[in-house]
N, C-alpha and C positions, 0 to 999 in steps of 0.2 A: 568782397570778403565780409559782407554784412552779417552772414550767418555766424562766423567765428567771433566777431565783436559782440554779437548778441549773447552768446554763451559765455564769453569771457567777462562780461560786465559785472556779474555778481562776484567775480574773483579778482577784481581790479585792485582791491586793498592788498591782498597777499602778493599779487603779481608786482605791484608797485614797490613793495618792500624788497622782494627778491631782486628786482631790477636795480634798486638803489644799492643793494649789497654788491651786485655784479659790477656796477659803475665804479664804486669805491675801489674794489679789487683791481679793476682794469686800470684806473688812474694811477694806483700805486705801482702797478707793473710797468706803466709807461715811464715812471721815474728812474727805473733801474739803469738803462743805458746812459741817462744824463749824469747819474751818480758816477758811473764808470768813467765818463769823459772828465768829470771834475777830479776824480782820483788821479787819472793820468796827467792832467794838466797842472794841478795845484798840490796834491798830496805827495805824489811820488818825488817831486822835485825837492821836498823838504827832507827826504831820506829819514822819515820817522816811522819806525816799525809800529809803534803804538797807534799813530794816526792811520796808517794803512790798515791795520787790523780793525780799528774802530769803524772806519768807513766801509771796510769789507763786511763787517758784521751788520752795518746798516743795509747793505745790499742784500745780505742773507735774510735779514728781518723783513725787508720789503717783499722778497720772494716768498717767504713763509706766509706773510700776511695776505698777499695776493692769492696764494694757493688755497688757504683756508677760506677766504671770502668767496672764491670761485666755486669751491666744493659746496659751501653753504648755499650759494645762489642756485647752483645746479640742482640741489636737492629740493629747494623750494620750487624751482621750475618744473621738476618732475611731478611734484604734488599737484601743482596747478593744472598741468597737462592731463594728469590722471583724472582729477575731478571734472575737468572740462569735458573730456571724452566720455566719462561715465554718464554725465547728464545728457550729452548729445546722443549717445547710443540708446539710453532709456527713452528719450523722446522720439527718436527715429523708430525704435521697435514698437513703441505705443502707437505711433501714427501708422506704421505698417500693419499692425493688427486691426486698426480701425478702418483701413481702406476697404471700400466695397469690393465685391467680387469682380466687377467690371474693371475697376482701377487696378486690382491685382493682376488681372489678365493683361492689361495694357503694359504694366511695368515688367511682368513675368516674375515668377518666384525666384529664379536664378539671379536676376538683376537686383531684386530686393535683398537677397542674401549677400551679394557682393557689396552693396551700399552699406549694409550694417557692419560688415567685416573690413574689407579692403579699403573702402573709401574713408571710414571713420579712422582707420589706422593711419592713412596718409595725412589726414587733418591733424590727428594727435601728434604725429611726428613734426609737422610744421610748427604747431604751437610750442612744443618743447624746444625745438631748434631756435625759434625766434627769441625765446627768453634767454637761451644760453649764448647765442651768437648775435642776435639782433641788436643787442646793446654793446656787447664787447667789440664786435667788428667795426661799427661806426666810430666808437671812441678811439679804438686803435688807429683807425684810418685818419680821422680828423685830427686827433691829438698828435699822432706821429707827424702829419703834415705841418701842423702848427709849430711843433718844436723844431723840426728841421728848417722851417722858414726862419725861425729865430737864430738857429745855429749858423746856417749858411744859406741865405736866400737864393744865391746863384745856383748852387747844386740842387736845392729843393725844386726850383722852377724847371730844371732839366728833367727831373723825375716826374713832376706833375704834368709834363707835356704828353705823357703816354696815357694818363688817366681818362681823358675824354674818349679815346679810342676803345678803352676797356668798357666803359659804361655803354657806349653805343653797341658794342658787340653783345654784351649781356642783355640789353633791352630787346634787340631785334630777334635774338635766338630764343629768349624766354617767351616773346610774343607768339612765336610759332609753336612753342611747347604745349600750351593749354589745349588746343584742339587735338594735338597728337596724343596727349595722355587721356583725353576724353575718349578717343577711339580705342586706346589700350584697354580702358575700363569696360567698354562695350564688348571687346573680345574676351575679357575675363568673364563677363556675364554669360557669354555663349559657352565657354569652356565649363563653367560651373553647372550650367544647364545640362550638358552632356554627362558630367560626373554624377549629378543628382539623379538623372534618369537611370543611368547604369547601376547606381547603388541601390535604387528602389527595385529594379528589375533583374538583379543579378542572378536569381534562381532561374528565371525564364531564359536568360541569356545562356546560362550553362546548360539548361535542359535542351535547348535548341542548337547547341554548339555554335553560337554566334559570337564567340569571344573575338575571333579575328575581325569580324565586321565591326564590332564595337571599338576595337583597337584602331581601326582605320578611321572611324568616325571621330574618335578622340584626337587622333593625330591631325586630322584636318582642322579641328578647332584649335588645337595646340599650336599648329604651324601658323595659323592666322594670327594668334596672339604673339608668337615669336616675331612675325613680320612687323606687326605694329610696334612691338617693344623695340625692335631693332631700329626702326625708322625714328622713333622718339629718342632712343638712346644715342643714336649717331648725331641727331640734331643737337640735343642738349649736351652731348659729349664734346662738341666743338668749343664750348665755353672755356673749359680748363686749359686745353692746349693753347688756344689763342691768347688767353690771359697770361699764361706762363711765358709765352713768346714775348708779349709786350712788356711784361715786368722785367724779363731778362734784358731786353733792349734798354729799358730804363736803368737797370743796374750797371750795364756796360757803359752807358753814357755818363753815369755818375762817377764811376771809377776812372774813366778816361779824363774827365774834366778835373776830378779831385787830384789826380797825379800832376797835371800841369799847374794847378793852383798851389799845391804843396811845394812843388819845385820853384814856383815864383814867389813863395812866401806869403801869399794871400790867404792861406788856410794852413791847418796843421794836421798831423797824422792822428792825434787824439780825436779831433772833430770828425775826421773821416771814419774812424773806427765806430764811434757812436752813431754816425750817419748811416753806416751800413747796417747796424743793428736795427735802427728805426726803419730803414727801408725794408728789412726782412719782416718786421712787424706789420708794416703797411702791406707788403705782399701777402702775408698770412691773412690779414684782414680782408683783402680783396678776394682771396680764395674762399674765405668764409661767406662773403657776400654772394659769390657764385653759387655756393652750396645752398644758400638761402633761396636764391632765385630758382634753382633746380627744384628744390622742395616746394617752392611756391607754385610752380606750374602744375605739379602733381596735385597738391592740396586744393588749388583753385578749381581744377577739373572735378575733383572729388566733392568739394563743397557745393558745386553747382548741382551735382547729381543728388546729393543729400537734400539740398534745398528743394529740389523738384518734388521729393516725397513729402517733406514737411509742409510745403506750401500748397499741396494738392487739396483743393476745396472738397468739402463733404458733398457727395452727390446724391445721397439718400436722406435728404433733410426731412424732418417731420413736418408735414403739411397741416394747416388748419382744416378742420372739417366739421360737418354737422354732428350733432349729438347722435349717439348710437340708437338705431331703431330696434325695438324689442319685437322681432319677427319670429323668434323661436328657431331661426336658422343659425347654426354655429359657423359653418364655413360656406362662403358663396363666391363662385367665379362668375363674373358677369361680362360675357363677350370679351374674354381676355385674348389678346394677341401679343407676341413678343418676338424680338429679333436680337441676337447677340451682336451682330455687326451692322445692323441697319439696312442690309441689302435684301434679304428675304426672310419671311417669318419662320421662326423655329416652332412656334405655336400659333395656331390660327383659330380665332373665334371659339374659345373654350368656355362653356357655360354649364354649371351644375351647382347644386346646393346639398348640404349635409346637415342633419340635425345634431344637437348636442348628444354625445355618447354613441353616435352612429359610426359606421365603418365604411371606408371607401377603398376599393381595390383598383389599382391602375395596372393595366397590362398592355403589352405591345412589343413590337420588334425593337431590336437595338437601334438607338438613334431616333426613336419615334417621338421623344420629348417627355418621357416619364419623369426623369430627374429634374429637367428644366421646370416642370410644373411645380415640383416640390420647392425648388429654389425661389420661385416667385412667391409661393405661399409664405415662406420664411423671410421674404424680402431681402434675399441676397442680391437680387436685381429688381428693378422696377419694370412694370408692364409697359408695353408700347401703346396699347389701347385697352380700353375696358378698365375694370377694377376688381380687386379681391377684397372681400370683407370677412372679418372674424367677429362674430356676435354683433353684426350690424355696423362695425367700424371698419373703414377703409384702412388696410394695413399701412398705408402711407401716412396716416394720421396717428399711428401708435408709436410712442417712443421706444427705442431699443430696449431700455431697461424693463419695459412692460411686455414687449412683444416676444423676445427670445425666451424668457422664463415660461411662456405658455407651452413651449415645445420640448419634447424629448425625442431625440432622433438617433437612429442607427443607420448611418449612411453607407453607401457603397465603399467608399475609400476611407472610412474612419480608421483611427490608429490606436494601437496599444503602445503605451510608453513603458520604459524600463522601471518597474516598481512592483509593489505587491498587488495581488488580485483585488484586495480591499481598496487600495488607492486608485486603481483603474476604474472600478465601479463607482466609487464616491466622487472621483475626479475633483478633489479639493472643495467639495460643496458641503462638507460636514453631514453626510448622509449615512453615517455608520449604523444608525438604528434601523435603516431599511435595507441593508445589504442582503440579509438572509431572505427576506420576503421577495426582493427583486430578483435574486439569483434563482429562487425556487420557481417563480413565474416564468423566468427565461429558460428554464430547464437546464440551468448551469450548476445548481447546488450539488448534484450527485458527483460530477467530476471534480468540483472544487474541494469537497470534503474528502475525496480520495487522495488528495495531496497530503503529505504528512504535516505540512504547516497550515493546511486549510486556506483561509483567506489571507494569510501572511505569506503564501507561496510567491516567490519572486518570478515575475514575467520578464522575458528579455524584450528589448525594443522591437516593436512591430509584432510582438507575440509569437516569435518564431519557435518557442519551446512548447507551444500547444498546437493542436490541430486547427484546421480551418473552421470546422463546425464549433469547436470550443471557443475559438476567438469570436465568432459571430454571436454566440450566446452571451459572452461577456459584454459585448457591445450593446446587446439588447437589454441586459441587466442594467447597464449604465443609463440607457435611455429611459427606463421606467422607474429607476430608483427614486427620482424626485416627484413621482406621481403627477406627471404633466397633464395639462388640459388636452393637448393634442399630441398623440404619439405617431411618429413617422418611422416606418420600417422600409427603407429603400433597398430592395434586393438583399435584405439582411439575413435571409434564411436559405440562400441558394446552396450553402454547403451542408445543410441539414438533411438527414434522411427523411423519408415521408412520414415515418412513425413519430419522430421527434418534432417535425414540422406541425403535424396534426395536434400533438400534445401541447405545443406552444400556442397554437391558435385557440385551443380550448381554454388554456390557462389565462390567456389574455381576456377572453370573453368573460371568465368567471371573476378574475381579480382586478380588472381595469374598468369596471362599470362606471359610467359617467365620463370616461375618457374617449374622445373621438380618435379613432385609429385609422391611419392611412397606410395602406400596404402597397408598395411597388414590387411587382414580382414578374418572373418569367413563367412560373407555374400556375396553371389554372387552379390547382388544388389549394394554393395559398390564398386565393381571393374569392373562391366560389361561395363562401358563406358571408361575404360582405353585404352590407345594406345596399350599397350601390357599387357597380363596377363600371369603369371607363375603359374603353378600348381606343388606343391611339395608333395612328399610322401617319408617318411623315408630318407630325405636328398637328394633325387634325383629329377631332373626336369622331370616330366612325361607329361607336357603339356606346350606349348608356342604359343601364338597367341592372336587374338582378341576374344571377347565373341562368336561371330558367328562361327569363325573357331574352337574354342574349343568345342562348342556344337556339331559340326560335327565330330571332330577327336578324342576328349579326352573323353573316357568313364567315368572316375572318375569325371571330371568336370561336365559332363552332369548329373551324378547321384546326385552330390551336388546340382545343380540347380533344378533338379526335386524334391528332398527331401525338399527343402526350398520353392519353388514357384510352384511346379507342372509343371516346365518348362517355366512358364510365369514370367515376371518381372513387378511388379506393382509399379508405382510411387506413 
């Protein structure tokens, strides 16, 4: 539990004060049965109503004092747990955002979501419970045992005989609980993954009438989770019944022995009454200890999963490199190969160069490696072989704070968030001054101004209240609003009609001079005017040149052009 201690360390002062308050309240509460025993033994025999009332008020005062201090301590505990989990969630979210694409793929998005939500909730619950019960239960347990030993050591020892069996039971069952709850959280990850996919693809699911299939898929994940939870629940559920059985055996033995001792005159009924109250306190304390162990098993499994993310080393470290070469080349791929899983290359021996302000078109069949090439340029992944240079600098030697601002990107799966049009284009970058020019270049100004609120028009999450073409133009406006050095358009005009697509390309040529533009497309018409065009097939570059050159030399490119336009390009 090093993780929990690390995040609790700055809160030790507040937590210590709260634990002190809780300790005082619990100690006062422990005194109540002893006062009752004293009243029955010494006060009642004097037959003084005033004394009885006075001692009775003392008991009430102790009860009120203990109640107020326990409430106070619980509020402090809640505050510590709240601040602890806030810091933990913030750091976990920050580390999740900083994970490389490969690390995110390894964890899976569903698992990361589960760790930020369910796992942090489990750890938060444990920290809160430990402050409320972690002090009270031991004090009740140890204090109750100590007082009963003083009152009647013979009866106390008969009760203590069952405690080793209780501790052994709790220890062995809790030891099995951690791996079981780890498995439960893995099943939660899988179920969240199914829900996430279905939520994102709900329209397709409905359009293809696959609701029943998705129900079955969810039921499968849910049933696996239920099985794992049942196994963990049954195992951990054994603690309470076994403890209750052992405690009841202890109570029966105490009552049986106390009856014979009272009859023999070696004990008295007042002591037995107080003894039973203390035994009840001890039983309650043991039940609290059981709950703590149950929560510990959950939080321990969750803390390990959280720690996995927090301790994941940075795998895209900035390397030292030679000084940039002034070659006049803006982007250069030098014999680049890459594999996602290390088994076979997804890109093989890619080489090309592009001058500053030039334009590159990338075309090829689905799965040919077009988007992978873009991800390598932006250093979402590192190349397996070769190198990629921007202005003569290997991208692996450029810090993130320098590298990412070079790019403006409208990717295949970019998102629109719930907010105004202006907020979505500016994207919290303070670019309000360039919204109009960016939207005009992106061919989005006309439909934006048709909204009664204009740029203040509210968009729904994922942009479901605008058309696909409008959504793509908003994303392009976002990409060019900061006037980047490199503009990447990854299949970002697929929903545009040919006329709008042509107008967009012309506007980019006129308004984005000096910006290197990379266009990934399925349409020949979207890339035909590019300075250089790359044709990819199964991760290999099978064509490189201008449109005219590829029409002469590259059979695959010519076939794509003929299939789309019959060989002609219509503006």
